[in-house]
SESERO-464675 format. One line per 10 residues: number of its first residue (from 0); for each residue x, y, z of N, C-alpha, C. Coordinates in nm, 4 decimals, padded with zeros to 6 digits. Example, Ala and Ser with C-alpha at 12.3 -4.5 7.8 and 13.67 -1.06 7.14 Angstrom:
<nodes>
0) 01.3190 -00.5690 00.7800 01.2300 -00.4500 00.7800 01.3200 -00.3300 00.7800  01.2850 -00.2250 00.7080 01.3670 -00.1060 00.7140 01.2900 00.0030 00.7870
</nodes>
This chain:
<nodes>
0) -00.5996 -00.9284 -01.2162 -00.5762 -00.8236 -01.1185 -00.4716 -00.7285 -01.1744  -00.4884 -00.5989 -01.1450 -00.3970 -00.4959 -01.1928 -00.3484 -00.4120 -01.0751  -00.2169 -00.3933 -01.0667 -00.1592 -00.3131 -00.9585 -00.0249 -00.2577 -01.0075  00.0119 -00.1359 -00.9690 00.1430 -00.0857 -01.0090 00.2547 -00.1322 -00.9158  00.3696 -00.1576 -00.9749 00.4978 -00.1698 -00.9031 00.5022 -00.2746 -00.7932  00.4492 -00.3951 -00.8197 00.4789 -00.5055 -00.7289 00.6271 -00.5411 -00.7417  00.6914 -00.5813 -00.6320 00.8355 -00.6094 -00.6381 00.8635 -00.7503 -00.6905  00.9839 -00.7699 -00.7343 01.0357 -00.9027 -00.7668 01.1787 -00.9082 -00.7131  01.2070 -00.9944 -00.6115 01.1209 -01.1002 -00.5576 00.9987 -01.0449 -00.4842  00.8921 -01.1225 -00.4899 00.7620 -01.0784 -00.4436 00.7582 -01.0519 -00.2936
10) 00.8494 -01.1132 -00.2177 00.8523 -01.0939 -00.0727 00.8961 -00.9527 -00.0336  00.9619 -00.8820 -00.1241 01.0173 -00.7496 -00.0922 00.9116 -00.6397 -00.1055  00.8008 -00.6603 -00.0381 00.6906 -00.5662 -00.0471 00.7232 -00.4355 00.0246  00.6609 -00.3284 -00.0228 00.6827 -00.1963 00.0356 00.5487 -00.1264 00.0520  00.4796 -00.1578 00.1598 00.3556 -00.0876 00.1880 00.2341 -00.1783 00.1933  00.1244 -00.1203 00.2390 00.0038 -00.1967 00.2679 -00.0629 -00.2577 00.1462  -00.0681 -00.1851 00.0347 -00.1346 -00.2394 -00.0839 -00.0606 -00.3624 -00.1330  00.0728 -00.3531 -00.1404 00.1503 -00.4677 -00.1875 00.1348 -00.5866 -00.0940  00.1339 -00.5617 00.0369 00.1157 -00.6713 00.1331 -00.0208 -00.7361 00.1153  -00.1246 -00.6531 00.1000 -00.2603 -00.7067 00.0842 -00.2724 -00.7890 -00.0435
20) -00.2113 -00.7409 -00.1513 -00.2179 -00.8128 -00.2791 -00.1445 -00.9457 -00.2699  -00.0243 -00.9443 -00.2098 00.0520 -01.0687 -00.1965 -00.0261 -01.1714 -00.1159  -00.0838 -01.1311 -00.0036 -00.1593 -01.2246 00.0794 -00.2838 -01.2750 00.0071  -00.3462 -01.1874 -00.0709 -00.4629 -01.2281 -00.1482 -00.4250 -01.3321 -00.2535  -00.3142 -01.3110 -00.3216 -00.2678 -01.4067 -00.4215 -00.2400 -01.5430 -00.3585  -00.1768 -01.5414 -00.2416 -00.1459 -01.6690 -00.1759 -00.2724 -01.7387 -00.1285  -00.3737 -01.6600 -00.0923 -00.5017 -01.7203 -00.0580 -00.5682 -01.7834 -00.1786  -00.5602 -01.7168 -00.2926 -00.6185 -01.7704 -00.4155 -00.5496 -01.8993 -00.4597  -00.4230 -01.9159 -00.4209 -00.3471 -02.0339 -00.4638 -00.4112 -02.1635 -00.4172  -00.4925 -02.1575 -00.3107 -00.5579 -02.2789 -00.2595 -00.7043 -02.2874 -00.3029
30) -00.7465 -02.2008 -00.3928 -00.8855 -02.1963 -00.4351 -00.8989 -02.2424 -00.5813  -01.0179 -02.2895 -00.6194 -01.0395 -02.3335 -00.7579 -01.0626 -02.2150 -00.8508  -00.9603 -02.1340 -00.8698 -00.9712 -02.0141 -00.9516 -00.8365 -01.9893 -01.0175  -00.8374 -01.9335 -01.1370 -00.7133 -01.9002 -01.2066 -00.6942 -01.7494 -01.1998  -00.5770 -01.7087 -01.1523 -00.5509 -01.5664 -01.1286 -00.4241 -01.5250 -01.2015  -00.4332 -01.4126 -01.2720 -00.3159 -01.3497 -01.3311 -00.3087 -01.2071 -01.2779  -00.2002 -01.1767 -01.2093 -00.1761 -01.0403 -01.1641 -00.0841 -00.9726 -01.2650  -00.1277 -00.8609 -01.3185 -00.0440 -00.7810 -01.4081 00.0071 -00.6622 -01.3282  00.1391 -00.6572 -01.3088 00.2018 -00.5473 -01.2369 00.2632 -00.4513 -01.3371  00.2132 -00.3283 -01.3366 00.2633 -00.2251 -01.4273 00.3798 -00.1557 -01.3580
40) 00.5003 -00.1778 -01.4092 00.6211 -00.1324 -01.3408 00.6705 00.0003 -01.3977  00.7051 00.0925 -01.3088 00.7618 00.2201 -01.3519 00.9072 00.2061 -01.3913  00.9684 00.0909 -01.3631 01.1062 00.0654 -01.4057 01.1077 00.0250 -01.5535  01.2185 00.0547 -01.6186 01.2321 00.0182 -01.7602 01.2716 -00.1286 -01.7693  01.1724 -00.2165 -01.7673 01.1984 -00.3606 -01.7690 01.1306 -00.4231 -01.8914  01.1841 -00.5341 -01.9414 01.1084 -00.6090 -02.0422 00.9953 -00.6860 -01.9748  00.8918 -00.7190 -02.0489 00.7813 -00.7975 -01.9931 00.8292 -00.9386 -01.9608  00.7875 -00.9903 -01.8448 00.8176 -01.1290 -01.8098 00.7145 -01.1775 -01.7084  00.7116 -01.3083 -01.6858 00.6090 -01.3693 -01.6011 00.6752 -01.4633 -01.5012  00.6197 -01.4691 -01.3781 00.6648 -01.5648 -01.2778 00.5435 -01.6399 -01.2235
50) 00.5679 -01.7604 -01.1727 00.4615 -01.8421 -01.1133 00.4639 -01.8281 -00.9621  00.3484 -01.8006 -00.9032 00.3355 -01.8006 -00.7581 00.2694 -01.9299 -00.7115  00.2190 -02.0076 -00.8037 00.1532 -02.1349 -00.7767 00.0995 -02.1886 -00.9072  00.0450 -02.3106 -00.9070 -00.0053 -02.3695 -01.0313 -00.1141 -02.2857 -01.0981  -00.1921 -02.2133 -01.0171 -00.3057 -02.1372 -01.0711 -00.2912 -01.9864 -01.0526  -00.1743 -01.9421 -01.0052 -00.1530 -01.7985 -00.9800 -00.0217 -01.7555 -01.0445  -00.0309 -01.6588 -01.1345 00.0868 -01.6089 -01.2042 00.0915 -01.4566 -01.1959  00.2137 -01.4029 -01.2017 00.2352 -01.2583 -01.2012 00.3088 -01.2212 -01.3280  00.2549 -01.1256 -01.4011 00.3198 -01.0772 -01.5225 00.3594 -00.9314 -01.5019  00.4868 -00.9033 -01.5221 00.5396 -00.7680 -01.5079 00.5495 -00.7047 -01.6463
60) 00.4951 -00.5830 -01.6593 00.5075 -00.5109 -01.7859 00.5562 -00.3691 -01.7574  00.6328 -00.3098 -01.8493 00.6800 -00.1732 -01.8268 00.5660 -00.0727 -01.8397  00.5700 00.0278 -01.7533 00.4671 00.1325 -01.7566 00.4783 00.2151 -01.8837  00.6010 00.2504 -01.9209 00.6216 00.3311 -02.0403 00.7374 00.4269 -02.0239  00.7726 00.5013 -02.1293 00.8935 00.5837 -02.1284 00.8780 00.7192 -02.0606  00.7561 00.7676 -02.0426 00.7379 00.9022 -01.9891 00.7659 00.9061 -01.8391  00.8141 01.0202 -01.7914 00.8328 01.0396 -01.6475 00.6995 01.0679 -01.5775  00.5936 01.0886 -01.6554 00.4602 01.1137 -01.6011 00.3754 00.9876 -01.6184  00.3383 00.9260 -01.5057 00.2666 00.7990 -01.5117 00.1359 00.8103 -01.5888  00.0636 00.9237 -01.5712 -00.0666 00.9319 -01.6363 -00.0534 00.9283 -01.7886
70) 00.0585 00.9774 -01.8445 00.0792 00.9682 -01.9890 00.1041 00.8236 -02.0303  00.1782 00.7510 -01.9486 00.2011 00.6091 -01.9777 00.0701 00.5304 -01.9710  -00.0155 00.5637 -01.8711 -00.1431 00.4943 -01.8576 -00.2363 00.5253 -01.9748  -00.2170 00.6395 -02.0371 -00.3001 00.6769 -02.1512 -00.2492 00.6195 -02.2828  -00.1164 00.6211 -02.3014 -00.0646 00.5964 -02.4355 00.0272 00.4757 -02.4492  00.0913 00.4302 -02.3410 00.1958 00.3296 -02.3569 00.1512 00.1885 -02.3198  00.1059 00.1691 -02.1958 00.0813 00.0309 -02.1507 -00.0575 -00.0256 -02.1815  -00.1604 00.0542 -02.2186 -00.2904 -00.0083 -02.2471 -00.2852 -00.1156 -02.3555  -00.2039 -00.0944 -02.4610 -00.1952 -00.1945 -02.5683 -00.1427 -00.3267 -02.5169  -00.0419 -00.3218 -02.4277 00.0139 -00.4451 -02.3710 -00.0911 -00.5170 -02.2876
80) -00.1681 -00.4405 -02.2096 -00.2692 -00.5025 -02.1228 -00.3837 -00.5594 -02.2058  -00.4228 -00.4897 -02.3115 -00.5290 -00.5436 -02.3994 -00.4883 -00.6786 -02.4575  -00.3620 -00.6911 -02.4963 -00.3131 -00.8179 -02.5511 -00.3197 -00.9279 -02.4457  -00.2807 -00.8952 -02.3220 -00.2856 -00.9938 -02.2129 -00.4296 -01.0355 -02.1860  -00.5218 -00.9397 -02.1847 -00.6629 -00.9691 -02.1598 -00.7187 -01.0595 -02.2705  -00.6807 -01.0323 -02.3934 -00.7283 -01.1141 -02.5059 -00.6837 -01.2585 -02.4926  -00.5605 -01.2788 -02.4420 -00.5076 -01.4144 -02.4272 -00.5622 -01.4832 -02.3028  -00.5757 -01.4101 -02.1921 -00.6151 -01.4707 -02.0645 -00.7662 -01.4893 -02.0518  -00.8430 -01.4002 -02.1159 -00.9891 -01.4047 -02.1131 -01.0457 -01.4043 -01.9700  -01.0199 -01.2990 -01.8928 -01.0662 -01.2966 -01.7527 -01.2167 -01.2750 -01.7417
90) -01.2756 -01.3281 -01.6357 -01.4158 -01.2999 -01.6043 -01.4294 -01.1639 -01.5372  -01.3294 -01.1275 -01.4578 -01.3318 -01.0017 -01.3826 -01.1942 -00.9365 -01.3913  -01.1915 -00.8053 -01.4091 -01.0679 -00.7282 -01.4011 -01.0722 -00.6488 -01.2713  -00.9768 -00.6784 -01.1824 -00.9772 -00.6243 -01.0466 -00.8632 -00.5253 -01.0317  -00.8954 -00.3967 -01.0168 -00.7954 -00.2936 -00.9908 -00.7672 -00.2888 -00.8408  -00.6375 -00.2920 -00.8050 -00.5986 -00.2822 -00.6645 -00.5437 -00.1440 -00.6317  -00.5587 -00.0500 -00.7224 -00.5249 00.0895 -00.6945 -00.6122 00.1780 -00.7820  -00.6488 00.2942 -00.7281 -00.7322 00.3868 -00.8028 -00.6486 00.5017 -00.8578  -00.6936 00.6246 -00.8337 -00.6259 00.7470 -00.8787 -00.5986 00.7406 -01.0295  -00.4806 00.7891 -01.0718 -00.4484 00.7913 -01.2145 -00.4430 00.6521 -01.2760
100) -00.4204 00.5515 -01.1926 -00.4115 00.4138 -01.2436 -00.5413 00.3731 -01.3137  -00.6528 00.4343 -01.2728 -00.7809 00.4012 -01.3340 -00.7948 00.4542 -01.4764  -00.7009 00.5362 -01.5220 -00.7029 00.5780 -01.6614 -00.6990 00.4585 -01.7562  -00.6398 00.3485 -01.7097 -00.6354 00.2267 -01.7911 -00.7754 00.1768 -01.8259  -00.8750 00.2103 -01.7418 -01.0120 00.1643 -01.7685 -01.0668 00.2173 -01.9003  -01.0136 00.3271 -01.9482 -01.0626 00.3870 -02.0722 -01.0309 00.3009 -02.1940  -00.9308 00.2134 -02.1801 -00.8779 00.1474 -02.2990 -00.8750 -00.0048 -02.2918  -00.9112 -00.0634 -02.1777 -00.8936 -00.2095 -02.1661 -01.0229 -00.2781 -02.1254  -01.0478 -00.3899 -02.1852 -01.1511 -00.4840 -02.1409 -01.2865 -00.4243 -02.1114  -01.3400 -00.3411 -02.1992 -01.4666 -00.2759 -02.1708 -01.5834 -00.3746 -02.1612
110) -01.5686 -00.4920 -02.2201 -01.6749 -00.5928 -02.2103 -01.6636 -00.6766 -02.0837  -01.5534 -00.6607 -02.0088 -01.5347 -00.7342 -01.8830 -01.5937 -00.6569 -01.7660  -01.6238 -00.7291 -01.6579 -01.6628 -00.6630 -01.5337 -01.5381 -00.6058 -01.4664  -01.5462 -00.4798 -01.4259 -01.4357 -00.4147 -01.3565 -01.4729 -00.3952 -01.2099  -01.3750 -00.4155 -01.1219 -01.3965 -00.3931 -00.9796 -01.2724 -00.3246 -00.9226  -01.2920 -00.2395 -00.8234 -01.1815 -00.1670 -00.7601 -01.1875 -00.1878 -00.6100  -01.0744 -00.2242 -00.5496 -01.0621 -00.2222 -00.4039 -01.0074 -00.0867 -00.3622  -01.0825 -00.0160 -00.2769 -01.0426 00.1156 -00.2289 -00.9467 00.0970 -00.1107  -00.8189 00.1263 -00.1326 -00.7196 00.1142 -00.0255 -00.6956 00.2465 00.0456  -00.7389 00.3563 -00.0123 -00.7204 00.4873 00.0501 -00.8190 00.5866 -00.0085
120) -00.8627 00.6827 00.0724 -00.9584 00.7829 00.0276 -00.8792 00.9020 -00.0251  -00.8725 00.9172 -00.1553 -00.7806 01.0116 -00.2178 -00.8054 01.1553 -00.1728  -00.9309 01.1997 -00.1741 -00.9594 01.3376 -00.1356 -00.9256 01.3621 00.0118  -00.9524 01.2620 00.0968 -00.9201 01.2768 00.2397 -00.7691 01.2847 00.2597  -00.6939 01.2058 00.1845 -00.5481 01.2105 00.1955 -00.4935 01.3425 00.1422  -00.5571 01.3970 00.0378 -00.5113 01.5238 -00.0198 -00.5136 01.6350 00.0849  -00.6167 01.6353 00.1684 -00.6288 01.7406 00.2697 -00.5172 01.7333 00.3738  -00.4545 01.6151 00.3878 -00.3488 01.5985 00.4873 -00.2101 01.6299 00.4330  -00.1996 01.6553 00.3028 -00.0689 01.6903 00.2453 -00.0279 01.8297 00.2917  00.0973 01.8424 00.3305 00.1439 01.9665 00.3917 00.1778 02.0741 00.2888
130) 00.2090 02.0332 00.1658 00.2576 02.1275 00.0666 00.1565 02.1441 -00.0468  00.1456 02.2672 -00.0959 00.0413 02.3046 -00.1915 00.0449 02.2182 -00.3177  00.1636 02.2012 -00.3775 00.1726 02.1247 -00.5014 00.1331 01.9789 -00.4811  00.1659 01.9229 -00.3633 00.1232 01.7867 -00.3335 -00.0283 01.7780 -00.3245  -00.0900 01.8752 -00.2594 -00.2366 01.8740 -00.2482 -00.3024 01.8826 -00.3851  -00.2481 01.9697 -00.4722 -00.3027 01.9831 -00.6073 -00.2939 01.8503 -00.6816  -00.1773 01.7842 -00.6723 -00.1577 01.6560 -00.7401 -00.2583 01.5524 -00.6908  -00.2795 01.5461 -00.5584 -00.3698 01.4455 -00.5039 -00.5159 01.4777 -00.5344  -00.5515 01.6048 -00.5371 -00.6869 01.6397 -00.5782 -00.7101 01.6035 -00.7245  -00.6084 01.6250 -00.8076 -00.6200 01.5850 -00.9487 -00.6379 01.4337 -00.9600
140) -00.5589 01.3584 -00.8804 -00.5755 01.2121 -00.8769 -00.7174 01.1749 -00.8364  -00.7704 01.2470 -00.7359 -00.9044 01.2171 -00.6870 -01.0118 01.2436 -00.7908  -00.9967 01.3506 -00.8685 -01.0947 01.3814 -00.9730 -01.0951 01.2734 -01.0804  -00.9743 01.2308 -01.1220 -00.9650 01.1222 -01.2204 -01.0308 00.9956 -01.1659  -01.0012 00.9634 -01.0410 -01.0589 00.8441 -00.9785 -01.2111 00.8535 -00.9748  -01.2613 00.9706 -00.9377 -01.4054 00.9911 -00.9267 -01.4755 00.9663 -01.0609  -01.4141 01.0172 -01.1682 -01.4750 01.0062 -01.3000 -01.4704 00.8631 -01.3539  -01.3713 00.7849 -01.3096 -01.3493 00.6531 -01.3683 -01.3810 00.5376 -01.2744  -01.4458 00.5668 -01.1614 -01.4808 00.4585 -01.0688 -01.5665 00.3534 -01.1382  -01.5309 00.2268 -01.1233 -01.6191 00.1230 -01.1768 -01.7459 00.1113 -01.0928
150) -01.8433 00.0418 -01.1460 -01.9700 00.0228 -01.0762 -01.9505 -00.0561 -00.9479  -01.8585 -00.1519 -00.9492 -01.8394 -00.2427 -00.8362 -01.7151 -00.2010 -00.7575  -01.7310 -00.1790 -00.6276 -01.6234 -00.1305 -00.5409 -01.6196 -00.2140 -00.4134  -01.4985 -00.2435 -00.3660 -01.4775 -00.3111 -00.2383 -01.4077 -00.2142 -00.1440  -01.4530 -00.2087 -00.0193 -01.3842 -00.1317 00.0842 -01.3161 -00.2279 00.1805  -01.2078 -00.1804 00.2436 -01.1310 -00.2664 00.3339 -01.1623 -00.2380 00.4804  -01.2507 -00.1412 00.5072 -01.2861 -00.1110 00.6456 -01.4165 -00.0327 00.6496  -01.4804 -00.0320 00.7670 -01.5991 00.0495 00.7873 -01.5655 00.1972 00.7745  -01.4478 00.2346 00.8243 -01.4026 00.3742 00.8139 -01.3971 00.4177 00.6678  -01.3343 00.3350 00.5852 -01.3199 00.3677 00.4436 -01.4559 00.3873 00.3783
160) -01.5464 00.2948 00.4038 -01.6777 00.3046 00.3397 -01.7552 00.4263 00.3893  -01.7440 00.4569 00.5196 -01.8171 00.5715 00.5739 -01.7685 00.7022 00.5118  -01.6357 00.7204 00.5032 -01.5803 00.8417 00.4441 -01.6154 00.8500 00.2961  -01.6059 00.7383 00.2277 -01.6318 00.7349 00.0842 -01.7781 00.7645 00.0540  -01.8676 00.7069 00.1320 -02.0105 00.7228 00.1061 -02.0610 00.8622 00.1396  -01.9808 00.9397 00.2131 -02.0211 01.0773 00.2397 -02.0329 01.1562 00.1099  -01.9580 01.1114 00.0077 -01.9620 01.1812 -00.1208 -02.0164 01.0952 -00.2342  -02.0211 00.9641 -00.2141 -02.0624 00.8745 -00.3214 -02.1534 00.7668 -00.2627  -02.2740 00.7579 -00.3135 -02.3754 00.6727 -00.2510 -02.3785 00.5292 -00.3036  -02.2739 00.4856 -00.3669 -02.2730 00.3486 -00.4170 -02.2693 00.2500 -00.3002
170) -02.3460 00.1446 -00.3123 -02.3451 00.0392 -00.2109 -02.2238 -00.0501 -00.2372  -02.1396 -00.0661 -00.1361 -02.0146 -00.1393 -00.1539 -01.9927 -00.2330 -00.0364  -01.9506 -00.3567 -00.0628 -01.9213 -00.4485 00.0474 -01.7890 -00.4152 00.1133  -01.7725 -00.4620 00.2375 -01.6453 -00.4520 00.3083 -01.5793 -00.5898 00.3073  -01.4608 -00.5971 00.2527 -01.3806 -00.7203 00.2568 -01.2439 -00.6807 00.3116  -01.2132 -00.7244 00.4314 -01.0887 -00.6829 00.4964 -00.9678 -00.7335 00.4183  -00.8579 -00.6610 00.4310 -00.7338 -00.7044 00.3655 -00.6948 -00.8447 00.4099  -00.6454 -00.9212 00.3142 -00.5978 -01.0564 00.3457 -00.4712 -01.0480 00.4308  -00.4614 -01.1362 00.5302 -00.3447 -01.1419 00.6191 -00.2932 -01.2852 00.6211  -00.1622 -01.3018 00.6069 -00.1022 -01.4353 00.6110 -00.1298 -01.5015 00.7462
180) -00.1707 -01.6274 00.7427 -00.2086 -01.6980 00.8648 -00.0985 -01.7054 00.9687  00.0274 -01.7050 00.9222 00.1375 -01.7212 01.0189 00.1498 -01.6031 01.1150  00.0924 -01.4877 01.0794 00.0993 -01.3727 01.1694 00.0079 -01.3892 01.2905  -00.0806 -01.4871 01.2868 -00.1661 -01.5148 01.4018 -00.0999 -01.6139 01.4981  00.0189 -01.6596 01.4634 00.0885 -01.7580 01.5462 00.1977 -01.6962 01.6327  00.2011 -01.5628 01.6398 00.3021 -01.4974 01.7236 00.2763 -01.5312 01.8699  00.3770 -01.5820 01.9364 00.3606 -01.6258 02.0751 00.3610 -01.5068 02.1712  00.2903 -01.5216 02.2813 00.2910 -01.4185 02.3838 00.4274 -01.4160 02.4506  00.4819 -01.2947 02.4697 00.6145 -01.2832 02.5314 00.6067 -01.3134 02.6814  00.7125 -01.3751 02.7307 00.7166 -01.4091 02.8734 00.7328 -01.2848 02.9600
190) 00.8019 -01.1833 02.9053 00.8233 -01.0589 02.9799 00.8323 -00.9432 02.8816  00.7940 -00.8256 02.9262 00.7998 -00.7091 02.8385 00.9374 -00.6444 02.8427  00.9727 -00.5812 02.7310 01.1018 -00.5114 02.7216 01.0822 -00.3672 02.6744  00.9609 -00.3165 02.6876 00.9296 -00.1778 02.6456 00.9679 -00.1520 02.5004  00.9402 -00.2509 02.4153 00.9780 -00.2401 02.2748 00.8538 -00.2167 02.1893  00.8522 -00.1045 02.1183 00.7408 -00.0672 02.0323 00.7741 -00.1003 01.8875  00.6704 -00.1099 01.8052 00.6898 -00.1406 01.6633 00.5954 -00.0557 01.5801  00.6518 00.0081 01.4771 00.5741 00.0820 01.3772 00.6038 00.0195 01.2419  00.4991 -00.0128 01.1651 00.5160 -00.0732 01.0330 00.4379 00.0084 00.9309  00.5059 00.0534 00.8253 00.4359 00.1256 00.7193 00.5207 00.2338 00.6588
200) 00.4637 00.3004 00.5589 00.5310 00.4155 00.5004 00.5460 00.5236 00.6071  00.6584 00.5927 00.6048 00.6843 00.6967 00.7044 00.6586 00.8313 00.6376  00.5419 00.8892 00.6675 00.5069 01.0183 00.6095 00.4181 01.0952 00.7068  00.3822 01.2148 00.6689 00.3032 01.3001 00.7564 00.1712 01.2347 00.7945  00.1080 01.1652 00.7009 -00.0228 01.1047 00.7272 -00.0123 00.9923 00.8305  00.0966 00.9150 00.8245 00.1144 00.8059 00.9203 00.1560 00.8560 01.0587  00.2114 00.9797 01.0634 00.2191 01.0552 01.1893 00.3118 00.9929 01.2934  00.4248 00.9385 01.2488 00.5156 00.8754 01.3451 00.5749 00.9780 01.4417  00.5776 01.1048 01.4018 00.6320 01.2080 01.4899 00.5527 01.2170 01.6201  00.4238 01.1899 01.6138 00.3431 01.1895 01.7365 00.3919 01.0818 01.8327
210) 00.4244 00.9650 01.7796 00.4774 00.8558 01.8619 00.6106 00.8956 01.9249  00.6968 00.9582 01.8456 00.8284 00.9969 01.8957 00.8159 01.1026 02.0056  00.7224 01.1946 01.9902 00.7018 01.2981 02.0918 00.6508 01.2374 02.2229  00.5660 01.1367 02.2131 00.5178 01.0684 02.3342 00.6327 00.9935 02.4013  00.7200 00.9331 02.3211 00.8362 00.8641 02.3776 00.9235 00.9610 02.4561  00.9409 01.0816 02.4043 01.0214 01.1807 02.4767 00.9515 01.2233 02.6053  00.8195 01.2446 02.5984 00.7441 01.2838 02.7187 00.7566 01.1766 02.8270  00.7569 01.0497 02.7861 00.7745 00.9406 02.8821 00.9185 00.9350 02.9339  01.0126 00.9621 02.8438 01.1549 00.9547 02.8819 01.1867 01.0519 02.9962  01.1329 01.1737 02.9900 01.1668 01.2724 03.0927 01.0989 01.2415 03.2263
220) 01.0064 01.1423 03.2260 00.9489 01.0961 03.3528 01.0163 00.9677 03.4004  01.1213 00.9250 03.3262 01.1953 00.8057 03.3670 01.1470 00.6772 03.3045  01.0543 00.6850 03.2087 01.0021 00.5641 03.1412 01.0596 00.5594 03.0004  01.1510 00.4657 02.9770 01.2218 00.4581 02.8496 01.1681 00.3466 02.7607  01.1373 00.3827 02.6373 01.0916 00.2871 02.5372 01.1844 00.2941 02.4162  01.1900 00.1853 02.3400 01.2548 00.1865 02.2087 01.1485 00.1527 02.1042  01.1714 00.1979 01.9814 01.0777 00.1661 01.8745 01.1558 00.1215 01.7512  01.1132 00.0108 01.6918 01.1634 -00.0329 01.5619 01.0678 00.0177 01.4549  01.1217 00.0849 01.3549 01.0413 00.1398 01.2458 01.0692 00.0576 01.1205  00.9690 -00.0189 01.0760 00.9805 -00.0978 00.9532 00.9081 -00.0209 00.8428
230) 00.9837 00.0245 00.7440 00.9286 00.1067 00.6377 01.0300 00.2121 00.6000  00.9891 00.3036 00.5139 01.0819 00.4071 00.4717 01.0063 00.5365 00.4480  01.0812 00.6457 00.4396 01.0217 00.7776 00.4227 00.9693 00.7966 00.2811  00.8613 00.8717 00.2705 00.8063 00.9104 00.1414 00.9014 01.0123 00.0782  00.9613 00.9814 -00.0380 01.0603 01.0738 -00.0970 00.9994 01.2045 -00.1464  00.8662 01.2095 -00.1591 00.8018 01.3319 -00.2080 00.7743 01.4316 -00.0956  00.8036 01.3927 00.0302 00.7790 01.4817 00.1429 00.9110 01.5194 00.2110  00.9100 01.6260 00.2892 01.0262 01.6684 00.3664 01.0168 01.6181 00.5107  00.9406 01.5114 00.5269 00.9114 01.4615 00.6608 01.0360 01.4039 00.7279  01.1266 01.3459 00.6487 01.2492 01.2873 00.7054 01.3261 01.3915 00.7866
240) 01.3452 01.5121 00.7301 01.4190 01.6160 00.7997 01.3488 01.6557 00.9294  01.2170 01.6625 00.9249 01.1398 01.7004 01.0432 01.1550 01.5970 01.1548  01.1471 01.4697 01.1173 01.1568 01.3612 01.2155 01.2967 01.3547 01.2758  01.4009 01.3545 01.1912 01.5372 01.3405 01.2421 01.5813 01.4641 01.3200  01.5293 01.5793 01.2838 01.5604 01.7004 01.3600 01.5073 01.6881 01.5022  01.3854 01.6371 01.5172 01.3271 01.6210 01.6513 01.4048 01.5154 01.7309  01.4375 01.4040 01.6657 01.5121 01.2974 01.7335 01.6453 01.3504 01.7856  01.7181 01.4226 01.7007 01.8501 01.4742 01.7393 01.8375 01.5791 01.8499  01.7391 01.6684 01.8377 01.7220 01.7768 01.9336 01.6906 01.7245 02.0731  01.6221 01.6086 02.0802 01.5773 01.5556 02.2089 01.6557 01.4317 02.2531
250) 01.7659 01.4032 02.1847 01.8554 01.2962 02.2287 01.7933 01.1581 02.2272  01.7172 01.1270 02.1208 01.6472 00.9985 02.1139 01.7127 00.9007 02.0161  01.8340 00.9323 01.9692 01.8966 00.8497 01.8650 01.9055 00.7025 01.9031  01.9352 00.6721 02.0286 01.9522 00.5334 02.0700 01.8231 00.4587 02.0925  01.7109 00.5286 02.0837 01.5827 00.4651 02.1144 01.4958 00.4408 01.9915  01.5371 00.4912 01.8758 01.4562 00.4777 01.7546 01.5418 00.4155 01.6456  01.4998 00.2995 01.5970 01.5783 00.2233 01.5003 01.5006 00.2125 01.3690  01.5534 00.2723 01.2631 01.4906 00.2667 01.1311 01.5473 00.1468 01.0560  01.4627 00.0471 01.0330 01.5075 -00.0805 00.9773 01.4863 -00.0910 00.8266  01.4165 00.0062 00.7667 01.3846 -00.0044 00.6245 01.2736 -00.1059 00.6018
260) 01.2444 -00.1329 00.4759 01.1425 -00.2329 00.4440 01.1953 -00.3733 00.4711  01.1085 -00.4611 00.5175 01.1446 -00.5992 00.5468 01.0481 -00.6935 00.4765  01.0972 -00.8130 00.4443 01.0091 -00.9150 00.3870 00.9121 -00.9627 00.4934  00.8069 -01.0304 00.4512 00.7096 -01.0791 00.5490 00.7708 -01.1832 00.6419  00.8643 -01.2614 00.5915 00.9321 -01.3584 00.6779 01.0122 -01.2864 00.7864  01.0847 -01.1828 00.7471 01.1612 -01.1044 00.8446 01.0677 -01.0328 00.9414  00.9572 -00.9831 00.8898 00.8638 -00.9065 00.9721 00.7986 -00.9938 01.0787  00.7768 -01.1196 01.0457 00.7177 -01.2114 01.1439 00.8043 -01.2199 01.2695  00.9355 -01.2282 01.2511 01.0270 -01.2349 01.3654 01.0295 -01.1027 01.4411  01.0173 -00.9915 01.3690 01.0172 -00.8601 01.4340 00.8925 -00.8432 01.5193
270) 00.7780 -00.8879 01.4700 00.6547 -00.8847 01.5494 00.6711 -00.9663 01.6779  00.7422 -01.0777 01.6682 00.7597 -01.1658 01.7836 00.8309 -01.0949 01.8985  00.9204 -01.0012 01.8656 00.9986 -00.9320 01.9677 00.9278 -00.8089 02.0242  00.8232 -00.7603 01.9559 00.7598 -00.6355 01.9974 00.6636 -00.6581 02.1147  00.6530 -00.5562 02.1991 00.5521 -00.5570 02.3066 00.4217 -00.4921 02.2604  00.4357 -00.3830 02.1862 00.3189 -00.3065 02.1417 00.3414 -00.2630 01.9978  00.2407 -00.2829 01.9138 00.2427 -00.2298 01.7777 00.1637 -00.0996 01.7791  00.2236 00.0075 01.7275 00.1631 00.1411 01.7339 00.1471 00.1957 01.5923  00.0267 00.2431 01.5603 00.0020 00.3110 01.4333 -00.0726 00.4408 01.4604  00.0003 00.5504 01.4812 -00.0625 00.6780 01.5195 -00.1108 00.7582 01.3992
280) -00.1709 00.6917 01.3015 -00.2073 00.7548 01.1751 -00.3126 00.8634 01.1935  -00.3070 00.9659 01.1092 -00.4083 01.0710 01.1084 -00.5383 01.0240 01.0445  -00.5353 00.9089 00.9780 -00.6576 00.8476 00.9241 -00.6747 00.7115 00.9880
</nodes>
């Protein structure tokens, strides 16, 4: 399996792809299969490996010296991955991210079967970017992805497959993201406390401002809610200023708590306290 920027320690995940990959790895740990996840890190780190179980290992390798990831994917890290593939001899190479990351397909394991899990529709996300340069970057990512799509693709939802198939007629199965079993053990609360929960990256596409505006509309009718926000702002967007400006202007500081990213163990307890989980995403 190939994915960029998995964290170490592995519990310190930041976003849906990392959560899905971690849960998938833990599921594989109980199966008769040998799995090696290669995480291509944008940090300047030496290569090293950790064990997630007897049959599941994670190997971290540096992406490369350039500040432009696509140059590293072309010239720096393919040699390291080819060496790993030669030693591990995988039956399948599974990409857990597309876009520029698929440039690696040009140089690695051409005799192996390649598969990609589609976690986001790049062209659809590009249209939601508020700034011109961001849209250009995402459209460029989408073109690279389009040209390098492997024959075998997995979708994580009916929505994803429907949007994707509008432009690409490949037949693809739907396999939902893996979820840790302990999240199904959250007990029903004895009483409600008007506590909302948002989990994910905080950006224009995830649309948390819509939730905050509804909270204000309810507040002026005498219905007060609080929301815990687990996640962080996208540093490439100016969304943070927009969100905090609205919060300050409407006196909502005491009702919205930004907790940053949390481990899955911490998140389990946060889910236990919530009354409603809200995801007002534009997709």
